[in-house]
C-alpha positions in Angstrom: -28.4 0.4 -3.9 -25.8 -2.2 -4.4 -22.2 -1.1 -5.0 -22.6 2.6 -4.5 -23.9 5.2 -2.0 -25.8 8.4 -2.7 -24.5 11.8 -1.6 -26.3 15.1 -1.1 -24.0 18.0 -1.5 -25.0 21.0 0.6 -24.6 24.3 -1.0 -21.1 25.7 -0.4 -20.0 22.5 1.3 -16.4 21.6 0.4 -15.7 24.9 -1.4 -13.1 27.5 -0.5 -14.0 30.4 -2.6 -15.9 33.1 -0.6 -16.0 36.2 -2.7 -18.0 38.2 -0.2 -15.4 37.8 2.6 -12.5 40.3 2.7 -10.2 37.5 4.2 -10.6 35.5 1.0 -9.3 38.4 -1.1 -6.5 39.0 1.3 -5.6 35.3 0.9 -5.6 35.7 -2.9 -3.4 38.8 -2.8 -0.9 37.2 -0.5 -0.8 34.0 -2.6 -0.2 36.2 -5.7 2.8 37.8 -3.9 4.2 34.5 -2.9 3.7 33.0 -6.4 5.7 35.9 -7.9 8.4 35.6 -5.3 8.9 31.8 -5.4 8.2 31.7 -9.1 11.1 34.0 -9.9 13.5 31.7 -7.9 12.3 28.5 -9.5 11.8 29.8 -13.0 15.4 31.1 -13.1 16.6 27.8 -11.7 14.6 25.8 -14.1 16.6 27.3 -17.0 20.0 26.7 -15.4 19.3 23.5 -13.4 16.7 21.7 -15.4 17.5 18.1 -14.5 18.5 18.8 -10.9 15.4 20.8 -10.1 13.0 18.3 -11.7 14.5 15.5 -9.7 14.1 17.6 -6.5 10.5 18.3 -7.5 9.9 14.5 -8.0 11.4 13.5 -4.7 9.5 16.2 -2.8 6.3 15.2 -4.6 6.8 11.7 -3.2 7.2 13.2 0.3 4.0 15.2 -0.1 2.1 12.2 -1.3 3.2 10.2 1.7 2.2 12.9 4.1 -1.2 13.4 2.3 -1.9 9.7 2.7 -0.9 9.7 6.4 -3.0 12.8 7.1 -6.0 11.3 5.3 -5.8 8.3 7.6 -5.4 10.4 10.7 -8.7 12.3 10.0 -11.0 9.7 11.3 -14.3 11.4 11.8 -14.4 13.9 9.0 -12.6 14.1 5.7 -11.6 17.7 5.3 -12.6 19.1 1.8 -9.8 18.8 -0.8 -10.2 22.4 -1.8 -9.6 23.7 1.7 -6.7 21.3 2.3 -5.2 22.5 -1.0 -5.6 26.1 0.2 -3.7 25.4 3.4 -0.9 23.7 1.4 -0.7 26.7 -1.0 -0.5 29.1 1.9 2.4 27.2 3.4 4.2 26.8 0.0 3.8 30.3 -1.3 2.8 32.8 1.4 4.7 31.5 4.5 7.8 30.5 2.5 8.2 33.7 0.5 7.7 36.0 3.5 10.0 33.8 5.7 12.8 34.0 3.2 12.7 37.8 3.4 12.3 37.8 7.2 15.0 35.2 7.8 17.5 36.9 5.6 17.0 40.2 7.5 17.2 38.6 10.9 20.3 36.7 10.1 21.9 39.9 8.8 21.0 41.6 12.1 22.4 38.7 14.2 25.6 38.8 12.1 25.9 42.5 12.7 25.2 42.3 16.4 27.0 39.1 17.4 29.3 38.2 14.5 29.5 35.6 11.9 30.2 32.5 14.1 27.2 33.1 16.3 24.9 33.8 13.4 26.1 30.7 11.6 25.7 28.5 14.6 22.5 29.9 16.2 20.9 31.7 13.4 18.7 28.8 12.1 17.5 28.1 15.7 16.5 31.7 16.2 15.3 32.9 12.8 13.4 29.7 11.8 11.0 29.4 14.7 10.7 33.1 15.3 9.7 34.0 11.8 8.3 30.8 10.3 5.9 29.5 12.9 3.6 32.5 13.2 3.6 32.9 9.4 2.4 29.3 8.9 -0.1 29.6 11.8 -1.6 32.6 10.0 -2.6 30.2 7.3 -4.8 28.3 9.7 -6.3 31.6 11.0 -7.0 32.7 7.4 -8.8 29.5 6.7 -10.9 30.0 9.9 -11.8 33.5 8.7 -12.8 32.3 5.2 -14.5 28.9 5.9 -15.3 28.8 9.6 -17.9 26.1 8.9 -15.1 23.6 8.3 -13.9 23.8 11.8 -15.9 21.5 14.0 -13.3 20.2 16.4 -9.7 20.8 17.4 -8.5 18.0 15.2 -9.6 20.0 12.1 -7.0 22.6 13.0 -4.3 19.9 13.4 -5.0 18.6 9.8 -5.1 22.1 8.2 -2.0 23.1 10.1 -0.2 20.0 9.0 -1.1 20.9 5.4 0.2 24.4 5.8 3.4 23.0 7.2 3.7 20.4 4.4 3.4 23.1 1.8 6.1 25.1 3.6 8.4 22.0 3.8 8.1 21.2 0.1 8.8 24.8 -1.0 11.6 25.2 1.5 13.2 21.9 0.3 13.1 23.2 -3.3 14.7 26.5 -2.4 17.5 24.5 -0.6 17.9 22.3 -3.6 18.4 25.3 -5.9 20.9 27.0 -3.5 23.0 23.8 -3.1 22.9 23.1 -6.8 24.2 26.5 -7.6 26.9 26.4 -4.9 28.2 22.9 -5.6 31.5 23.3 -7.6 31.4 19.8 -9.0 27.8 19.1 -10.1 24.4 20.8 -9.9 22.7 17.4 -9.7 25.0 16.2 -6.8 24.3 19.4 -4.8 20.6 19.3 -5.4 20.3 15.5 -4.6 22.5 15.6 -1.5 20.5 18.3 0.3 17.1 17.0 -0.9 17.7 13.4 0.3 19.2 14.7 3.6 16.2 16.9 4.3 13.7 14.2 3.4 15.3 11.4 5.3 16.6 13.3 8.3 14.0 16.0 8.8 11.0 14.7 6.9 9.3 12.6 9.5 9.3 15.4 12.2 9.4 18.7 10.5 7.0 21.5 9.6 3.8 19.5 9.2 4.2 18.5 12.9 5.0 22.0 14.2 2.2 23.7 12.4 -0.2 20.8 13.2 0.3 21.5 16.9 -0.2 25.2 16.4 -3.3 24.6 14.3 -4.7 22.3 17.0 -4.5 25.3 19.3 -6.2 27.6 16.8 -9.1 25.2 16.3 -9.4 24.6 20.0 -9.8 28.3 20.5 -12.6 28.6 18.0 -14.5 25.4 18.6 -14.2 24.6 22.3 -17.0 25.6 24.7 -14.5 26.3 27.5 -14.1 29.8 28.9 -12.3 32.2 26.6 -9.3 32.5 29.0 -8.8 28.7 28.9 -9.2 28.5 25.1 -6.8 31.3 24.3 -4.2 30.3 26.8 -4.3 26.7 25.4 -3.8 28.1 21.9 -0.9 30.2 23.1 0.7 27.2 24.9 0.4 25.0 21.8 1.9 27.8 19.6 4.8 28.0 22.0 5.1 24.2 21.9 5.4 24.4 18.1 8.0 27.1 18.4 10.0 25.0 21.0 9.9 21.9 18.8 11.3 23.9 15.9 13.9 25.5 18.1 14.9 22.1 19.4 15.3 20.7 16.0 17.3 23.6 14.6 19.5 24.1 17.6 23.2 23.2 17.1 24.8 20.2 18.7 26.8 21.0 21.9 30.5 21.6 21.2 31.5 19.0 23.8 29.4 16.2 22.2 31.5 13.5 20.5 31.0 13.6 16.7 30.0 9.9 16.6 26.9 10.7 18.7 25.6 13.5 16.4 23.4 11.2 14.4 22.0 9.5 17.5 21.2 12.8 19.2 19.6 14.2 15.9 17.2 11.3 15.7 16.6 11.4 19.4 15.4 15.0 19.0 13.2 13.9 16.1 11.6 11.0 18.1 11.0 13.3 21.0 9.1 15.7 18.8 7.1 12.9 17.1 6.1 11.4 20.5 4.9 14.7 21.7 2.9 15.3 18.5 1.3 11.8 18.6 0.3 12.2 22.2 -1.6 15.4 21.3 -3.1 13.6 18.3 -4.3 10.7 20.4 -6.0 13.1 22.9 -7.7 15.0 20.1 -8.9 11.7 18.5 -10.4 10.6 21.8 -12.3 13.8 22.1 -13.6 13.5 18.6 -14.7 9.9 19.2 -16.7 11.1 22.3 -18.3 13.7 20.0 -19.2 11.0 17.5 -20.8 8.8 20.2 -22.8 11.8 21.4 -24.0 13.0 18.0 -25.0 9.4 17.0 -26.7 8.7 20.3 -30.3 7.7 19.7 -29.8 6.3 16.2 -31.5 2.9 15.7 -29.4 -0.3 15.5 -30.2 -0.5 11.8 -27.9 2.6 11.5 -25.3 1.8 14.1 -25.1 -0.9 16.7 -23.3 -0.5 20.1 -20.5 -2.8 18.8 -20.1 -0.7 15.7 -20.0 2.5 17.8 -17.2 1.1 19.8 -15.3 -0.1 16.7 -15.2 3.4 15.4 -12.9 4.5 18.2 -9.6 4.5 16.3 -7.8 2.9 13.3 -7.0 -0.3 15.2 -10.6 -1.0 16.2 -11.8 -0.2 12.7 -9.3 -2.6 11.2 -10.4 -5.3 13.7 -14.1 -4.7 12.7 -13.1 -5.2 9.0 -11.2 -8.3 9.8 -14.2 -9.7 11.7 -16.4 -8.9 8.7 -14.1 -10.8 6.4 -14.5 -13.8 8.6 -18.3 -13.6 8.8 -19.2 -12.3 5.3 -16.3 -13.4 3.1 -14.0 -11.2 1.0 -16.7 -8.7 0.2 -17.5 -8.1 3.9 -14.3 -6.2 4.5 -15.0 -3.7 1.8 -18.7 -3.4 2.8 -17.8 -2.7 6.4 -15.3 -0.1 5.2 -18.0 1.5 3.2 -20.4 1.4 6.1 -17.9 3.1 8.4 -17.5 5.9 5.9 -21.3 6.2 5.5 -21.7 6.4 9.3 -19.1 9.2 9.5 -21.0 11.0 6.7 -24.2 10.6 8.7 -22.5 12.1 11.8 -21.4 15.1 9.7 -25.0 15.6 8.4 -26.4 15.3 12.0 -23.9 17.9 13.1 -24.8 20.3 10.3 -28.5 20.0 11.2 -27.7 20.6 14.9 -25.7 23.7 14.1 -28.3 25.1 11.7 -31.2 24.0 14.0 -32.8 21.9 11.3 -35.2 19.0 12.0 -33.1 15.8 11.6 -36.2 13.9 10.6 -36.6 15.9 7.4 -33.1 17.1 6.5 -32.4 15.5 3.1 -28.7 14.8 3.7 -29.5 13.0 7.0 -32.2 10.9 5.3 -29.9 9.9 2.5 -27.0 9.1 4.7 -29.2 6.9 6.9 -30.5 5.1 3.8 -26.9 4.5 2.6 -26.0 2.8 5.9 -29.1 0.6 5.9 -28.5 -0.3 2.2 -24.9 -1.4 3.0 -26.2 -3.4 6.0 -28.6 -5.2 3.7 -25.7 -6.1 1.4 -23.8 -7.4 4.4 -26.6 -9.7 5.5 -27.0 -11.0 1.9 -23.2 -11.8 1.9 -23.2 -13.7 5.2 -21.5 -17.0 4.9 -23.7 -20.0 5.8 -22.9 -21.5 9.2 -20.7 -18.7 10.4 -21.4 -17.2 13.8 -21.0 -13.4 14.4 -18.0 -13.5 16.6 -14.3 -12.7 16.2 -11.9 -15.5 15.4 -9.0 -15.9 17.8 -6.0 -13.8 17.0 
């Protein structure tokens, strides 16, 4: 059993294709529409702005990779299937973006007609952006619920899928901005594309659409996974959607006319930090709830599977890193990797126990539970074999 773990793949686990569900075919149809709409814009630009567009694609690819890495670390107690995360990203990039372009253009034209060009120019983004974009992105999370409800166990799942919808939207929106600024720049296509791409990544990147839709997705998942009364669940979901709308409105809102120009940058980043702090506070609350779920689902497991100290160490990223540091002290260099593997194996066991609980299977005979338990015990044997002579099992002073 050294060096690897065994996995049992439950039928349908990790897949997104559900040909018997109408919601899946609606998803496919809307993605097709978005692909045509966005594809026409980018294909035409590729012929005219080859270098500028490819550089914008590369920079936004780096942005996406950073967010994917961060979201992977935030999902502590269940790694969402790659296919479903990709489906959320595609919805944001193709469906939400393409429909938002149409809706925003129409709403901005209406605002111009009703209130004039100065008002539409100043307030249009703060009105049209949140009003049109937030519900279109949130629909992606709802579509995923309708297609693969079994992948929603906790509210945090909705935050992750919502963030992926928002990330897809942000990348596609950045590319459309890069095309528009490249075409409108009288001096250089490359300069126009690079200036807006770098600005949007550095200024708006840390607190943009993944955060807004992550908050809205948290509400959707809470509504479908919580055991609270229906009124509480749906009011919470509505409140979190309004919070996503408010964050977007705050970010897009123009600076007050009386504000000195030198303070614009400070206020801009102040708004971003306020948005990020609010998001992280919700995330911490969701993680605490998920850790309590983990302790409940793993209750009764023998210490050969998980000890009380290991249970406590699974609480968050900081406590997990501390456990890996302690393992390196006790077991040497290999200990850090072995404890990391054991933590992943214990999470996989909790997922298997939850599936058995939901399907009312006998946990003593469910194959995925038996295999996950064997994996944990096998890693523990490797740890004991790697113990350094004369080292006590305690944490060195920090």
